[in-house]
N, C-alpha and C positions, 0 to 999 in steps of 0.2 A: 407575795407580790410586792415590789416595791420600785420607786421611781418612774420611769418613762412606762413601763410595762403597766402600772396602774391607770395612767390616762389613756393608755392605748384600748384597754379593755372597758373603760367607762366610754369611750369613742363608740366603739364597737356596739355596746348596748345603747348608747342614744340613736344610732342608725338604725337599729332595729326597732325603734321606739317604744323601747323600755323605761326610760329615765329622760328627764329633761335637764337635770344638774349634777353636777359633780359635788362635795363638800370638803370643808376641813372639819374634823371630829377630834375630840381630847374625850379620854376616859382615864379612869383609875384604872392603874395596873394591879392585876392580880397574878397569882401563879400560874393559872388558866389562861391562855392567850385569848385576848379581846373578850373577858368575860365582865371586867369591872365596869360600872355604869357610866355611861356617857353623860359628861357633865358640860359640854359645849360641841353645837352643831350648827354650822353656817353652809347654807347653800351657795354654790357657786355657778352660775348659770351655764351652759353650755351654748356657744355660739355654731350656726351651722358652719362657719368656716373654719372652725377650730381644728388644729392640728394636736398632737399629743404636747407639742411644744407650747402653744399658744395657751391652751388649757391649764398644763402645768405651772406657767408663769402665773397666771391668776390665782391660782389655789396658793401657789407659794407665798406671792403678795398678802393675800387675806391670813395666811399663817404667821407670817411675819408683823404683821399689824395686831392681832389678837391674841396671839400667845405669851406675850410677855404680860399683859393685862391679866388675862384669865389664870396664867400659872401664879401672878401676885396675889390674886384672890384665894387659890387653892393654899399657898402658903400661911397666908395671914388667916385662914381659916374661915372666911366669906363664904367659899364654896367648900363643903365638907361631905364625908361619908365615913361611916363606922368600920368598913372593911369587911362587912360581912352581908348585910341585909342591903339588897339594891333600893329597897323603898326607904333607907335612911338617909339618902341623898338629899343635901340641903344647900340651896342656892338663893341668893338674895329675891325679895319681893320684885315683881314684875321682871323677874329675868326672862328674857326672850330667845337664849340661845340653847333650848333643849330640843331634842328631836321629837318631829312631831308624832304622837302615838299613833 
């Protein structure tokens, strides 16, 4: 699922009371789809008046704000992973953008 379809599905779950936010999430890529550890997770609140377009715009703005910084940290090794063990994920001290357990 991608694009508008994601935001429509998120809004459907919101209207059912299952969630209160969407999110921008970044993870390391592995051969298995979405199996790499998440190293960035930023909730994006859903507003009662949101449409797929308005929610998508806010999510996209958050992506554009954070992606260059976080990508730079991965390239420079400030955020790292050994490629095998999810517990080997390393982030800076006091890093606040990991998903809540």
